[in-house]
N, C-alpha and C positions, 0 to 999 in steps of 0.2 A: 616457470611453467615446464612442464616436461618437453624436451625437444621434438619427441615424436608421440604426442599423446593418442590414447585410444580409450576413451570413456564409456563405450556402449556395453553394457554388461548384459548376460543371458536374462537377468531379471527383468529387464526392460521390455524384451522381446515378449515375455510371458504376459506382462500387462498389456501389451498391444494385443495379443491374441484372445486375451480374456474380453476385451472391449469388442472385438470382432464377434466373437461368440454370443456374447450379449445381443448384438444387432442380428445375428443369424437366427437365433432362437425366437426373438421378438416377432421376426418376418417369416418364420416357419421356412427357413431356407437350410439346405444340408450342408453346403460348403462355400466358402468364397475361394474363387481362382483368381490371383493377383498377377497380372504380367506387367512387364516393363522391358523396354529394349536395353541392350548393353550400354554400359557407361560411354563407351566411344561415340554414341549417337548425341552427344553432349547436349544438344539445344532441345531435345525432345523429352518425354516422360521416360526417365531411367530409373526412378527412384524407388517405385513400389516393392520390388524384389529387395533390394537394399535395406528398405524399412522393416521388412517382415524376416529377412534372413541373415542380414550382416554382411552379404556378399556384395560390397559396394566399389570394390577396387576394380581395376581395367583388366584384370584376368577374365572377368566375365564378358565373353565375346560371343555368346551364343543366345538363343531364345531360352528364356527361364520363366517359369510360373512358381509361385508358392500357392500350395493348397491348405486352407485352414478350414478343417472339417467342423461342424458344430459341436461334435463329439470324437475324440481321438487325437492321434499325435499330428502335427503339423509336417507336411511333406514338400519337398523342394523336388521339382521336375526340370531337367535340362537335357537339351539337345546338344551333343557334343562328343567329346573323346574321353576315354577312361581316365587319361592323366589329370583331367579337370576334377576328379573326385578329390584328389589330394589338395587341390586349390582351394576347394569349397571348405575342406576339413580345418583348413587353417584359418579362415575367418568367420565360418558360421557354426552356432551351436545346434542347428537342426541335424537330427541323427538320421531321418528317414530321407535318404538321397538317392532319387531314380533317374537313370538315364534312359531317355526316350528317342523315338525316332524324330528326325528333323522334319518339318513340313516341306521346307525347301530342299529339292533333291541336291541342288549345289552348295549346301551349308557344310561347314566344317563339323562332321558328324560321323559316327558309326555308320559304315556301310550296311544298310539293313539286307542288302542282298547276298551278303556272305552267309555260308550255311553255319557259320558258328555263332551268329548273331540273330538271324531271323526269328529264331524261336523264342527268343528272351525279350527281345526289345519291342516295347509296345509304344502306341502313339500318346501324345498329350492327352487325348480325349480318352483313350481306353485306360491309361494308367489313373487319370482322375475318377472315372466311374469304379475301377477297382478299389479306390480309396473310400468311396462311398459306401461300397459292398461291404468292406472289411469293418466298417464302423456302423453296419446296419442302417445306413441312410439311403440306401438305394431309390427309396419311392420320394425323395426330396430334390428340390429345385436346386440349380448351381448358379450363384452369383458371380458375373465375369466383370472385373474392372480392369481399368488400364487399356481399354478398347481404342482410345484416341490416337495412340501411336502404333496400334497392332496392323499388321500386314492383313491384306484382304484374304490371303491364302490361310494365314492362321484362324482369322475369324470364321471363315467359312467352314474349316476343319472342326472347329469347336462347335459350331451350331449344327452341323450334320452329326457329330458325335453324340450331342447332348440332347438333340431333337426338343420335345416339349419341356425339358429340364432347363433348357437355356434360357438365363435372364440377365439382361442388363439393367441393374437397379438405377432408380432415379438418382439416389445418393451414392456417390464413390466414397464409401467409409474409410477406405485407407487414405484417400486425398485429405478428407476432415481432420483424421488423426495426425496426419503428417503436418498439418498447419501450425499446430501447437507443440512447441518444441519441448523436450524434457531439459533437465538442467545439463545431463550430459550432452545432450545434442547441441546446446549452447555453447558449451566449452569446445567442441570440434570447430562450430562455425567461428568462434572467437580466434581459435588458433589459425582457421584458413583466413580471417581478416588481418591477423598480424602478419602472415605471409604476404598478403596484398600490400601492406604497409612497407614491408621491407623492400618490394619492388619499387614502390615510391620513393624511398629513402634512396635506393640506387639511382634513379632518375636525378634525384636532386644532387647526389655526389659527382656523378659520372656525366652528366650532361656537358658538352663543351662544343664550342664552334669548329666546323670542320670535319665532323663525322656525319655518316649518314644515320637517318632516324632508325634503320633497321639495326645498327650496331648497338646503339643505346638500349633498344628494345630487348636485343638479345642478352645484354647484361642484366636487365631487370628480370627477365624470365629464368636466367641461371640462377639468379639470387633466391628465387623463391622455390627452385626445384631443389637446390641444393639442401633445402630444410624440410624436404619430404613431400612437396606438392605433388599431387598426381597429374595435375593439368596447370599450366600456367601461361597465360596468352595475354598480351597487352597490345591495343591498338593506340595509334598515335595520330594527331593532327599537329601541324604546325605551319608557321607563316611569319612573315617580317612583321615588324611593330606599326603597320598601317591601320588596317580594319580587319575584322575577323573573317570579312567576306573571301579575303585572298588565302586563306588557310586551306590546307590540303588534307581532308580526313582520308586515313588509309586503314582499312580493316586488313587489307593485304600488306606485304612487306613495304615498310615506308622507307622510300630510296632517296628522299630528299636530303641535300646536304645542310645540317643545322649552321645557323649564322648567329651572331651575338645579336641581342634584342629579340630574337624570336619568341613569339607566343606559342606555348606548346600545351596542347590537352591529350590527357592520357587516360585510358580506361582499363581496369584489371579485370581478369577473368581467372580465379583460383580456385582450384579443388583440392581438398585434403580429405582423404580417406572418404571420398563420396560427398563430403559437404562442401557448399560453394561459398565463396565469397566475391563480391563484385562491388567495385567503386570507380569515381571519376575524379580526377583532380587535374590542376591547372597550374602553369607557371611560366616565369618569363627568364630567358637564358640570357645570363651577364649584362644585365641592364636594369635600367629603371623601369617600373610598370607604367605605361602610358595612361592618361587619364580616360582616354576612350575605353580602354580595355577594362580599366577599374570601374568604369561607370556601368558598362554592360553586365560584368560580372556581379556587381552589388545588385543589380535589379533581378538577376537570376536568382541569387542567394537569397534575397529577401523574400521573393515568391516562394521558394522552396521552403525557407523558414517558417512561412505562414502556414504552409501545409502540415509541417511536422509538428508546430505549436499545438494543433488542435488533437494530436493523437493521444488517445487513451482507450482503455477497454470499454465496449459498449458503443463506441462511435462508428457510424457506418463508413465502411472502407471508403466508399465512393466520395465521401465529404473531403477526403485529403486532396484528391485531383480536382474537385470543384474549387476549394479554397485557393490552390496555387493558381488555376486558370483564371479566378476573379482578380487575384492580386495582380498577375501578370498584363491582365486587360487594362488596368490602370495606366499602363506604359505603352498602350497600343501594340502589345505583343500577344501572340497566340501561341498555343501548345500544339505540336506535331503528335499524330497517333491517338488512341483510344484511351491511353493509360499512362501514368507518370511513374511507372515501376512495376515491381512484382514481388510476390514472396520469394524467398531465397532459402534453399536448405539442401536436401537430397537432389533437387533439381534447380537448375539455373533460374527458370521460372515455375513457380507453383502458387498455391494459395497462401494468402489472400491477394487478389490483383486490385491494385488501386486505380479504378476506372470509374468514371461518374455513374455509370450504370449499375454498378456493384453495390447492393443494399445490405449485403452481409456485415455483421458487426465484428470490429477489431476484437481480439481476444489478447488477454495476458499471454507473453511468450510466443507471440507471432514474430517472425524475423522476417524485414522486409528491406528491400533496397528502393530508394526514391531517387530518380535520375531524370528530372524533367527535361523533355526535348523541346525547346523554344524555337520558334520561327521568328527571326529578327525582321523588324518592320522594313518595308522596302524591298530588300533583297530576297527575303523568305529563306535566306541560309539558316540551316540547323545550328542550334548553339546549346550543347550540354556540357557546361563546365563544371558539375558537381554531381556526385553519385554519392549518396548516404547509406549505409547499411546499419540497421539498428534493430535491438529487441524492443517489442511493447512490454511496458512494465505497467505495474498498479497506477502509477502517477504520470507516465508519460513514455518517454523513450531512453534507452541508453544506446549511444553510438557504440559501433563494434569495431570500427577503424579509428586510430589515433591519429593519422597523418592530417596535418592542418587543413582546414575548411576555407582555405583563402588563396589567393594567388602569391605562389611561393618563388623566391628566388632560386634560380637552378644554376648549378655550375661554379657556386661560391664557395 
């Protein structure tokens, strides 16, 4: 595998635009305006602009839209500074790049009060309407997607600019297209997953008694960043080999000093060229695996495996959560939260969402992470020992991470 793969080719973007234009023409809509926040807003919707433009890296720090007209050239509108044009050209094949006024007066963007700029810089709304006019679509409506992470100021700006042309469609066609990955995208996600594995391998080799958890986490994150990860974060929980209830889960820096026999649970968040990998693994430091921990891990793994075993195209997504819950209930365990995982791609969480209420059907080349959060009987303590990222295939699933799905010996 290439050390730094980059598989997304211009032809794939043209296929995406073609699908969107089919949708626009079928619904008598003039253009699709797709918004997403910058990648630094990691936990929200950041991927729509990346999916349509290729601008997935962390150089995108300002508000950006992609305009796909029913006829004519695709445009990228960004509020920023002139140097960003070169950054965009390095990663995107879109030729029609238009710098616009920022809606937020405090944004990192061109000062529109300057005499040299005020006459040439339009707003997002004005530039979108210009694109419709240029393509003889001025009488058509504009479908806006990505509003779930949009600031109220941008939303109101678009609504006031487009007036009766403003439409929020019932279907987010971009989210639908994104949920089924191309072979090129799957290669990118597999590489991100491999970087996640490398972090877990570093955990296995570098864990030792006497160091703070934060020191071990730093080594794990360094190993992934050295191989090109845009973002690498691991949280850790650890505790003595008594019961899980005494373990300390830290999403913040883990300052506990590790000891021999510790039970250690780690979760990875890796981004490579915009594509996410996410996994959870568990181990014991320099000691035998206590029966108590082996028993609760096996209950959790068996319940998760029951959900994974039913996965294939055409199965309702919610059946995954239902099956896991029913299996866990046999041991008087319950699930925390309304879902057992999420789709994973250009966003940390995207479609399909495996919650029991979701009646959508699984499709081949969905990429999903299942990380069931169990509530232990008696204490109610959260237990998430296993997170599995996989691709839905014709006959089931293909795991994307290779690190063992078991309690591993650490530090040996």
